[in-house]
C-alpha beads as a LAMMPS data file, in Angstrom:
LAMMPS data file: protein, C-alpha beads

98 atoms
97 bonds

1 atom types
1 bond types

-500.0 500.0 xlo xhi
-500.0 500.0 ylo yhi
-500.0 500.0 zlo zhi

Masses

1 110.0

Atoms # bond

1 1 1 -222.371 -245.359 -245.495
2 1 1 -224.606 -243.096 -243.491
3 1 1 -227.079 -240.622 -245.160
4 1 1 -227.317 -237.002 -244.264
5 1 1 -230.370 -236.262 -241.922
6 1 1 -233.522 -236.355 -244.182
7 1 1 -231.944 -237.544 -247.262
8 1 1 -233.725 -240.911 -248.470
9 1 1 -236.344 -240.474 -245.739
10 1 1 -240.008 -240.779 -246.937
11 1 1 -241.737 -237.549 -247.514
12 1 1 -243.904 -236.271 -244.564
13 1 1 -247.616 -237.160 -244.738
14 1 1 -250.032 -234.423 -244.403
15 1 1 -253.622 -234.322 -243.300
16 1 1 -255.115 -231.870 -245.638
17 1 1 -258.144 -229.499 -244.592
18 1 1 -260.286 -227.896 -247.044
19 1 1 -263.393 -225.723 -246.861
20 1 1 -266.646 -226.448 -248.638
21 1 1 -266.560 -223.790 -250.972
22 1 1 -262.871 -224.818 -252.244
23 1 1 -263.822 -228.388 -252.245
24 1 1 -266.321 -227.562 -255.009
25 1 1 -263.573 -226.272 -257.214
26 1 1 -263.745 -223.995 -260.248
27 1 1 -263.851 -224.771 -264.009
28 1 1 -261.370 -223.039 -266.020
29 1 1 -260.863 -223.273 -269.883
30 1 1 -257.886 -220.716 -269.828
31 1 1 -254.674 -220.435 -268.196
32 1 1 -252.395 -217.504 -268.236
33 1 1 -249.080 -217.965 -266.854
34 1 1 -246.637 -215.063 -265.922
35 1 1 -243.470 -214.706 -263.917
36 1 1 -240.981 -212.593 -262.168
37 1 1 -237.570 -213.374 -261.095
38 1 1 -239.165 -214.506 -257.652
39 1 1 -242.585 -216.202 -258.470
40 1 1 -244.764 -217.788 -261.091
41 1 1 -248.504 -216.555 -261.287
42 1 1 -250.910 -219.041 -262.678
43 1 1 -254.415 -217.397 -263.509
44 1 1 -256.969 -219.865 -264.377
45 1 1 -260.134 -218.302 -266.125
46 1 1 -263.422 -219.220 -267.778
47 1 1 -264.367 -218.134 -271.224
48 1 1 -268.043 -218.061 -271.855
49 1 1 -269.302 -217.001 -275.364
50 1 1 -270.317 -213.440 -275.359
51 1 1 -268.636 -212.510 -272.174
52 1 1 -265.146 -211.375 -271.270
53 1 1 -262.825 -214.188 -269.586
54 1 1 -262.969 -214.050 -265.881
55 1 1 -260.305 -215.243 -263.715
56 1 1 -261.731 -217.817 -261.226
57 1 1 -258.387 -218.621 -259.414
58 1 1 -254.881 -217.340 -259.152
59 1 1 -251.974 -219.417 -257.879
60 1 1 -248.615 -217.606 -256.793
61 1 1 -245.745 -219.940 -256.355
62 1 1 -242.020 -220.012 -256.257
63 1 1 -240.062 -221.098 -259.454
64 1 1 -238.940 -224.307 -257.719
65 1 1 -242.676 -225.216 -256.608
66 1 1 -243.589 -224.354 -260.192
67 1 1 -241.104 -226.745 -261.642
68 1 1 -242.211 -229.394 -259.144
69 1 1 -245.682 -228.928 -260.353
70 1 1 -244.712 -229.332 -264.025
71 1 1 -242.911 -232.547 -263.114
72 1 1 -245.978 -233.878 -261.357
73 1 1 -248.572 -232.683 -264.117
74 1 1 -246.276 -234.475 -266.603
75 1 1 -246.179 -237.619 -264.673
76 1 1 -249.895 -237.683 -264.149
77 1 1 -250.637 -236.916 -267.778
78 1 1 -248.420 -239.894 -268.817
79 1 1 -250.341 -242.100 -266.429
80 1 1 -253.437 -241.028 -267.833
81 1 1 -252.774 -241.682 -271.321
82 1 1 -251.530 -245.149 -270.620
83 1 1 -254.886 -245.736 -269.021
84 1 1 -257.176 -243.893 -271.213
85 1 1 -255.218 -243.116 -274.530
86 1 1 -253.619 -240.002 -276.014
87 1 1 -255.159 -236.530 -275.155
88 1 1 -255.569 -234.433 -278.252
89 1 1 -253.766 -231.198 -278.155
90 1 1 -255.712 -227.939 -278.664
91 1 1 -254.980 -225.822 -281.654
92 1 1 -255.895 -222.296 -281.237
93 1 1 -258.142 -223.118 -278.352
94 1 1 -258.396 -221.523 -274.971
95 1 1 -254.632 -221.603 -273.809
96 1 1 -252.546 -218.735 -273.263
97 1 1 -248.559 -218.836 -272.023
98 1 1 -246.895 -215.558 -271.484

Bonds

1 1 1 2
2 1 2 3
3 1 3 4
4 1 4 5
5 1 5 6
6 1 6 7
7 1 7 8
8 1 8 9
9 1 9 10
10 1 10 11
11 1 11 12
12 1 12 13
13 1 13 14
14 1 14 15
15 1 15 16
16 1 16 17
17 1 17 18
18 1 18 19
19 1 19 20
20 1 20 21
21 1 21 22
22 1 22 23
23 1 23 24
24 1 24 25
25 1 25 26
26 1 26 27
27 1 27 28
28 1 28 29
29 1 29 30
30 1 30 31
31 1 31 32
32 1 32 33
33 1 33 34
34 1 34 35
35 1 35 36
36 1 36 37
37 1 37 38
38 1 38 39
39 1 39 40
40 1 40 41
41 1 41 42
42 1 42 43
43 1 43 44
44 1 44 45
45 1 45 46
46 1 46 47
47 1 47 48
48 1 48 49
49 1 49 50
50 1 50 51
51 1 51 52
52 1 52 53
53 1 53 54
54 1 54 55
55 1 55 56
56 1 56 57
57 1 57 58
58 1 58 59
59 1 59 60
60 1 60 61
61 1 61 62
62 1 62 63
63 1 63 64
64 1 64 65
65 1 65 66
66 1 66 67
67 1 67 68
68 1 68 69
69 1 69 70
70 1 70 71
71 1 71 72
72 1 72 73
73 1 73 74
74 1 74 75
75 1 75 76
76 1 76 77
77 1 77 78
78 1 78 79
79 1 79 80
80 1 80 81
81 1 81 82
82 1 82 83
83 1 83 84
84 1 84 85
85 1 85 86
86 1 86 87
87 1 87 88
88 1 88 89
89 1 89 90
90 1 90 91
91 1 91 92
92 1 92 93
93 1 93 94
94 1 94 95
95 1 95 96
96 1 96 97
97 1 97 98
């Protein structure tokens, strides 16, 4: 039996480019996630005592890519915990989900 074109083929390999400022990254200790019917908006913010939270990065993506991100993040967390032990869950800490 033959497979339809593209089915079962390895995913394409990409050579990613990144500018220096983006490569340094941003520290975030708060995530605010909102969505519309067409997109998910992930705002990453930094909370510093005595100041208002400041959004340091915003990612806007499709529902399909948001779900793929969730699956990938779950797989990576599971591998991390196998190697390094359980990650304690934040209770009342800097996390927000809308």
